[in-house]
C-alpha positions in Angstrom: 9.6 5.9 -25.8 8.3 2.4 -26.5 7.3 0.0 -23.7 6.5 -3.6 -23.4 3.3 -4.5 -21.6 3.6 -7.9 -19.8 0.5 -9.8 -18.6 1.3 -12.2 -15.8 -0.8 -15.1 -14.6 -0.1 -17.6 -11.9 -1.4 -20.7 -10.3 -0.7 -21.9 -6.7 -2.4 -22.7 -3.4 -1.4 -19.2 -2.1 -3.9 -16.3 -2.1 -3.6 -14.4 -5.4 -3.2 -11.1 -3.6 -0.2 -12.3 -1.7 1.4 -13.7 -4.9 0.7 -10.4 -6.8 2.4 -8.4 -4.0 5.5 -10.5 -4.1 5.5 -10.6 -7.9 5.4 -6.8 -8.3 8.3 -6.5 -5.9 10.3 -9.1 -7.9 9.5 -7.4 -11.2 10.5 -4.0 -9.8 14.0 -5.4 -9.1 14.0 -6.7 -12.7 13.6 -3.3 -14.2 9.8 -2.9 -14.5 8.6 0.6 -13.9 4.8 0.4 -13.3 2.1 -2.1 -12.5 -1.7 -2.5 -12.6 -4.0 -5.2 -11.5 -7.0 -6.1 -13.7 -10.4 -6.9 -12.2 -9.6 -10.6 -12.9 -6.5 -10.4 -10.7 -4.0 -10.4 -13.5 -0.8 -8.3 -13.1 0.1 -5.9 -15.9 3.7 -4.8 -15.8 5.5 -2.2 -18.0 9.1 -1.9 -18.9 11.0 0.3 -21.4 11.8 -1.5 -24.6 15.5 -0.8 -24.2 15.4 -2.3 -20.7 13.6 -5.5 -21.7 15.8 -8.5 -20.9 14.3 -11.9 -21.1 17.2 -13.5 -19.4 17.0 -11.2 -16.4 13.3 -11.7 -16.1 13.6 -15.5 -16.3 16.3 -15.4 -13.6 14.1 -13.3 -11.4 11.1 -15.6 -11.8 13.3 -18.6 -11.4 14.3 -17.5 -7.9 10.7 -16.5 -7.0 10.6 -16.6 -3.1 7.2 -18.3 -2.8 7.2 -22.0 -3.3 4.7 -23.9 -5.5 3.9 -20.9 -7.7 3.7 -21.3 -11.5 4.0 -18.1 -13.3 3.3 -17.5 -17.0 3.4 -14.3 -19.1 2.8 -12.8 -22.5 4.1 -9.5 -23.7 3.0 -6.9 -26.2 5.0 -4.0 -27.6 3.3 -0.6 -27.0 4.5 2.3 -29.0 5.2 5.6 -27.4 2.0 7.2 -25.9 0.9 9.5 -23.2 1.3 7.3 -20.2 -0.4 9.8 -17.8 -3.4 9.6 -20.1 -3.1 5.8 -20.1 -3.2 5.7 -16.2 -6.0 8.2 -16.2 -8.2 6.3 -18.6 -7.6 2.8 -17.4 -6.3 2.4 -13.9 -6.3 5.5 -11.7 -9.4 7.6 -11.3 -9.9 10.4 -8.8 -11.3 8.9 -5.5 -13.6 10.9 -3.2 -14.7 9.8 0.3 -17.8 11.9 0.7 -16.6 15.5 1.1 -13.9 14.4 3.6 -11.2 13.6 1.2 -10.3 13.7 -2.5 -7.4 11.8 -4.0 -6.2 12.5 -7.5 -3.1 12.5 -9.7 -1.4 15.7 -10.9 -2.6 14.8 -14.4 -6.3 14.6 -13.5 -8.7 17.5 -14.1 -10.8 18.0 -10.9 -13.4 20.5 -9.9 -11.7 22.9 -7.5 -15.0 24.5 -6.6 -16.0 21.4 -4.6 -14.8 21.7 -1.1 -13.1 18.8 0.6 -11.6 18.6 4.1 -8.4 17.1 2.5 -7.1 17.0 -1.0 -4.2 14.6 -1.7 -2.2 14.5 -4.9 -0.8 11.1 -5.7 1.3 10.2 -8.7 1.6 6.5 -8.2 4.4 5.5 -10.6 5.1 1.9 -9.4 3.7 2.2 -5.9 0.5 0.9 -4.4 -2.0 3.3 -2.7 -4.3 5.5 -4.8 -7.6 4.8 -3.1 -8.8 2.9 -6.1 -8.2 -0.5 -4.5 -10.6 -1.6 -1.8 -8.0 -2.0 0.9 -6.7 1.5 0.5 -10.2 2.9 0.4 -11.1 1.0 3.6 -8.0 2.3 5.4 -8.7 5.8 4.3 -12.3 5.7 5.6 -11.1 4.5 9.0 -8.1 6.9 9.1 -10.4 9.8 8.5 -12.3 8.9 11.7 -9.2 9.1 13.9 -8.1 12.1 15.9 -4.4 12.0 15.2 -3.5 15.7 15.9 -0.3 15.8 17.8 0.0 12.0 17.9 2.7 9.7 16.5 1.7 7.7 13.5 3.5 4.8 11.8 2.6 3.8 8.2 3.9 0.3 7.5 4.0 -0.8 3.8 3.4 2.9 2.9 3.4 2.5 -0.9 2.5 6.0 -2.2 2.4 7.3 1.4 -1.2 8.3 1.0 -2.1 7.3 4.6 1.0 9.0 6.0 0.2 12.2 4.0 -3.4 12.2 5.3 -2.1 11.7 8.9 0.3 14.7 8.5 -2.5 16.8 7.0 -4.6 15.9 10.1 -1.9 17.2 12.4 -0.1 14.0 13.3 3.5 14.3 14.5 5.8 12.6 14.1 4.9 10.5 11.1 7.0 7.6 10.0 6.5 5.7 6.7 8.2 2.4 6.0 8.3 0.3 2.9 10.5 -2.6 1.9 10.7 -1.5 -1.8 13.1 1.3 -2.7 10.9 2.4 -5.6 7.9 2.8 -3.2 10.0 4.9 -0.8 11.1 7.2 -3.7 7.5 7.6 -4.8 6.5 8.3 -1.2 9.0 11.1 -1.1 7.8 12.5 -4.4 4.2 12.5 -3.2 5.1 14.1 0.1 6.7 17.0 -1.9 3.7 17.2 -4.2 1.4 17.8 -1.2 3.8 20.1 0.6 3.6 18.4 3.9 6.4 18.1 6.4 7.3 15.9 9.3 7.1 12.6 7.5 10.2 10.4 7.8 10.4 7.7 5.0 12.4 4.6 5.8 13.3 1.8 3.4 13.0 -1.7 4.8 10.6 -3.9 6.8 9.3 -4.1 10.3 12.9 -4.4 11.6 13.5 -0.8 10.6 10.8 0.7 12.9 12.7 3.3 14.9 13.3 1.7 18.3 13.2 5.0 20.2 9.7 5.9 19.0 6.4 4.7 20.4 3.3 5.3 18.3 -0.3 6.2 19.0 -1.6 4.9 15.6 -0.1 2.2 13.3 -1.4 1.7 9.7 -0.5 -1.6 8.1 -2.0 -2.2 4.6 0.0 -5.1 3.4 -1.2 -8.7 3.2 -2.3 -11.5 5.6 1.0 -13.3 5.9 3.1 -10.3 6.6 0.5 -8.9 9.1 0.5 -12.2 11.0 4.3 -12.4 11.0 4.9 -8.8 12.0 2.0 -8.0 14.3 4.2 -8.6 17.4 6.7 -6.0 16.1 3.9 -3.5 15.6 2.6 -4.1 19.1 6.0 -3.5 20.7 6.2 0.0 19.2 2.6 0.9 20.2 1.7 2.9 23.3 -0.8 1.4 25.7 -4.3 2.1 24.2 -2.8 2.8 20.8 -4.7 1.9 17.6 -3.7 -0.6 14.9 -5.5 -0.4 11.5 -4.9 -3.4 9.2 -6.0 -4.3 5.7 -4.8 -6.3 2.7 -6.6 -9.5 3.5 -9.9 -11.2 2.7 -13.0 -11.7 4.7 -12.2 -15.4 5.1 -8.9 -14.4 6.7 -10.5 -12.5 9.6 -10.3 -15.5 12.1 -6.6 -15.7 11.6 -6.2 -11.9 12.2 -8.4 -12.0 15.3 -6.5 -15.0 16.7 -3.1 -13.2 16.3 -4.6 -10.0 17.8 -5.6 -12.0 20.8 -2.1 -13.5 21.1 -0.6 -10.0 21.2 -3.0 -8.4 23.7 -4.9 -6.5 21.0 -8.7 -6.1 21.1 -10.5 -5.9 17.8 -12.9 -2.9 18.1 -14.2 -2.6 14.6 -14.1 -4.2 11.2 -15.7 -3.6 7.8 -15.5 -5.1 4.3 -15.7 -4.1 0.7 -15.9 -6.5 -2.2 -14.5 -9.3 0.0 -11.6 -7.2 1.3 -11.4 -6.3 5.0 -10.1 -3.6 7.4 -9.7 -4.3 11.1 -9.3 -1.8 13.9 -7.6 -3.0 17.0 -6.6 -1.4 20.3 -3.6 -2.3 22.4 -4.7 -3.2 25.9 -3.4 -0.6 28.4 -2.1 -3.4 30.7 0.1 -4.9 27.9 3.8 -5.2 28.8 
């Protein structure tokens, strides 16, 4: 079938990564099926020719939830092609973290003779989390260091569920994956089935949907700065004393804001690292926190 490729640009005082996150969510509601971000920060979005509706798109952009954002777009008709091949060639490449973990799609050809501690199959569809982006890569590196066997893990903004799947492979139980976008939840379920892992509960919604009866040993939150700052108190409330919070989705320049909010919530930053201006922070909940 034929698709339209839309190229979106925007100008505002808000961080581009935050705008792109919201934009892809809005476009998903408007019928777009998949997304990619160029090295220049542009959003590429794809929709079937028969589903393309300029009125619906303009209405969606007209009610964009962030103020002061000017969005422009162009579109190109792309005739039927092998979309798996398109992803493979241009956007999603196998990602290895040493010999600890290999992440690849079902359409990739990989060398099965090479031994990895964990092999994860991710077909991303419209969801974020393949390891190609710096934030996911940073989160995976830190997650691989954690001993989560027999421990409760929460994956907030799970996207493809790659972190939840890794946690389950490492023996975590229970594992809860939460995402506000329905299409991400559906993709998470698909990837969980592809990897034949059990014990992962996928919940649509935001931080308000964290199961109140569960307390977690580890919380993953790879989202964006604004949501992390807003929802950090909710994360802390569901963490056991001494539990670990891993956060990414923000830039190096945002670290002071993250550290300040951690301090407000009785979290101690124990480690941080960066990659191409993106950051990951590891924080621990103080045992005396109530």
